[in-house]
C-alpha positions as CSV (number, residue, x, y, z in Angstrom):
1,M,-81.0,-5.1,114.5
2,N,-83.3,-4.8,111.5
3,L,-81.8,-6.8,108.7
4,I,-82.5,-6.1,105.0
5,S,-84.5,-8.6,103.0
6,E,-83.5,-9.6,99.5
7,S,-86.5,-7.7,98.0
8,K,-85.2,-4.5,99.7
9,L,-81.9,-4.9,97.9
10,K,-83.8,-3.8,94.8
11,Q,-85.6,-0.9,96.5
12,S,-85.1,2.2,94.5
13,L,-84.2,5.4,96.4
14,N,-84.3,9.0,95.4
15,L,-80.5,8.8,94.7
16,P,-78.5,7.4,91.7
17,Q,-78.1,3.6,91.9
18,A,-74.8,2.8,93.6
19,P,-72.6,0.0,92.4
20,L,-72.7,-1.7,95.8
21,T,-70.9,-5.1,96.4
22,T,-73.3,-7.3,98.4
23,S,-73.0,-10.9,99.6
24,F,-75.2,-13.3,101.6
25,E,-73.1,-14.9,104.3
26,N,-74.2,-16.8,107.5
27,G,-77.8,-16.0,106.9
28,Q,-77.5,-12.3,106.4
29,W,-76.8,-9.7,103.7
30,L,-73.5,-7.8,103.9
31,V,-72.3,-4.8,101.9
32,L,-68.7,-3.8,101.3
33,D,-68.2,-0.3,102.7
34,V,-66.0,1.5,100.1
35,L,-64.7,3.9,102.7
36,R,-63.9,1.6,105.6
37,K,-63.0,-1.3,103.2
38,K,-64.9,-3.9,105.2
39,K,-68.1,-5.8,105.0
40,L,-71.0,-4.5,107.1
41,V,-74.4,-6.0,107.9
42,L,-76.8,-4.6,105.4
43,T,-79.5,-2.9,107.4
44,P,-82.0,-0.5,105.8
45,E,-80.1,2.4,107.3
46,E,-76.8,1.1,105.8
47,W,-78.5,0.8,102.4
48,V,-79.4,4.5,102.6
49,R,-75.9,5.5,104.0
50,Q,-74.0,3.6,101.2
51,H,-76.1,5.2,98.5
52,L,-75.7,8.7,100.0
53,V,-71.9,8.2,100.3
54,H,-71.8,7.1,96.7
55,Y,-73.8,10.1,95.6
56,L,-71.7,12.6,97.5
57,I,-68.4,11.2,96.1
58,E,-69.5,10.6,92.5
59,Y,-71.9,13.4,91.9
60,K,-71.0,16.1,94.4
61,H,-67.2,15.4,94.2
62,Y,-66.6,15.0,97.9
63,S,-63.2,13.5,98.7
64,K,-63.3,10.0,100.2
65,S,-60.6,10.9,102.7
66,L,-62.8,13.5,104.4
67,F,-65.7,11.2,105.5
68,V,-66.2,10.0,109.1
69,L,-68.8,7.3,109.5
70,E,-70.5,6.1,112.6
71,K,-68.4,8.1,115.0
72,G,-69.3,8.3,118.7
73,L,-70.1,11.6,120.2
74,K,-71.2,12.7,123.7
75,Y,-74.3,14.8,124.1
76,N,-75.2,15.8,127.7
77,Q,-74.4,12.5,129.5
78,L,-75.4,10.3,126.6
79,I,-73.2,8.6,124.1
80,K,-74.6,8.9,120.6
81,R,-73.3,7.8,117.2
82,L,-73.5,10.0,114.2
83,D,-74.1,8.4,110.8
84,V,-72.1,10.5,108.3
85,L,-69.8,13.5,108.9
86,V,-67.8,15.1,106.1
87,M,-65.0,17.4,107.0
88,D,-63.8,20.3,105.0
89,R,-60.2,20.5,103.7
90,A,-59.1,22.4,106.9
91,G,-60.5,19.6,109.1
92,N,-63.6,21.4,110.2
93,P,-67.0,19.8,110.2
94,F,-68.7,20.6,106.9
95,L,-71.8,18.3,106.6
96,L,-73.5,16.1,109.2
97,I,-76.0,13.6,107.9
98,E,-78.4,11.4,109.8
99,C,-79.6,8.3,107.9
100,K,-83.0,6.6,108.4
101,A,-84.5,3.5,106.9
102,P,-86.7,4.2,103.8
103,E,-89.8,3.3,105.7
104,I,-89.1,5.9,108.4
105,K,-91.0,9.2,107.8
106,L,-88.9,12.3,108.2
107,S,-90.5,14.4,110.9
108,Q,-89.7,17.4,113.2
109,H,-88.5,14.8,115.7
110,T,-86.0,13.3,113.2
111,I,-84.8,16.7,112.2
112,E,-84.3,17.7,115.8
113,Q,-82.1,14.6,116.3
114,V,-79.5,15.8,113.7
115,C,-79.8,19.4,115.2
116,L,-79.0,18.0,118.7
117,Y,-76.0,16.1,117.3
118,N,-74.8,19.3,115.6
119,H,-74.7,21.2,118.9
120,T,-71.6,19.1,119.6
121,V,-70.3,18.8,116.0
122,K,-71.0,22.3,114.7
123,A,-71.1,21.5,111.0
124,R,-72.0,24.2,108.5
125,Y,-74.6,22.0,106.9
126,I,-76.9,19.3,108.2
127,A,-79.1,16.8,106.5
128,I,-81.4,13.9,107.2
129,S,-82.3,11.3,104.6
130,N,-84.4,8.1,104.4
131,G,-83.1,7.7,100.9
132,I,-86.4,8.8,99.4
133,R,-86.7,12.2,101.0
134,H,-83.8,14.4,102.0
135,V,-83.9,17.5,104.2
136,C,-80.8,19.6,103.9
137,M,-80.1,22.9,105.7
138,S,-77.4,25.5,105.9
139,Y,-76.4,27.5,108.9
140,S,-77.0,31.3,108.6
141,A,-74.8,33.2,111.0
142,D,-76.8,36.3,110.3
143,E,-80.1,34.7,111.3
144,K,-78.5,32.3,113.8
145,R,-80.5,29.4,112.5
146,F,-80.5,26.7,109.8
147,I,-82.1,27.6,106.5
148,P,-83.6,24.9,104.2
149,M,-81.8,24.0,101.0
150,T,-83.0,22.3,97.9
151,D,-80.1,19.8,97.6
152,F,-77.0,18.6,99.4
153,P,-74.3,21.3,99.4
154,D,-71.6,21.2,96.8
155,F,-68.2,20.5,98.2
156,D,-65.9,23.6,98.7
157,L,-63.0,23.0,96.3
């Protein structure tokens, strides 16, 4: 597991600064997950996930109760773990997000990863983020493909 260093705690992302509660315990940094109400080991991916969750709740008005984090899913014969899934108010998958560490470049391969997960999930929107760059896409039923978006989708009220 790649742990975060103290200098990375101050790393700015292309997201608003989140008021995260961090602590240093037993030789590692922890972060309080506001959704699961527990301390998690603060990896670079977790740093990105916590900032994204904060952004979606505070700036895009997503409801906390509709988030599913680090859920297992089965694709072919493999067990995978999705990073962030937001459900709509009817309980259907709305947005699937894959989080990467800030130093990981987003590539066709990383985009394909979230697309593979979405074969099982079937979310209307998918995104991948390393906290610095975000790739967001919307499914077009007419074109039967995902279309690039300029931002994360607004939540359907």
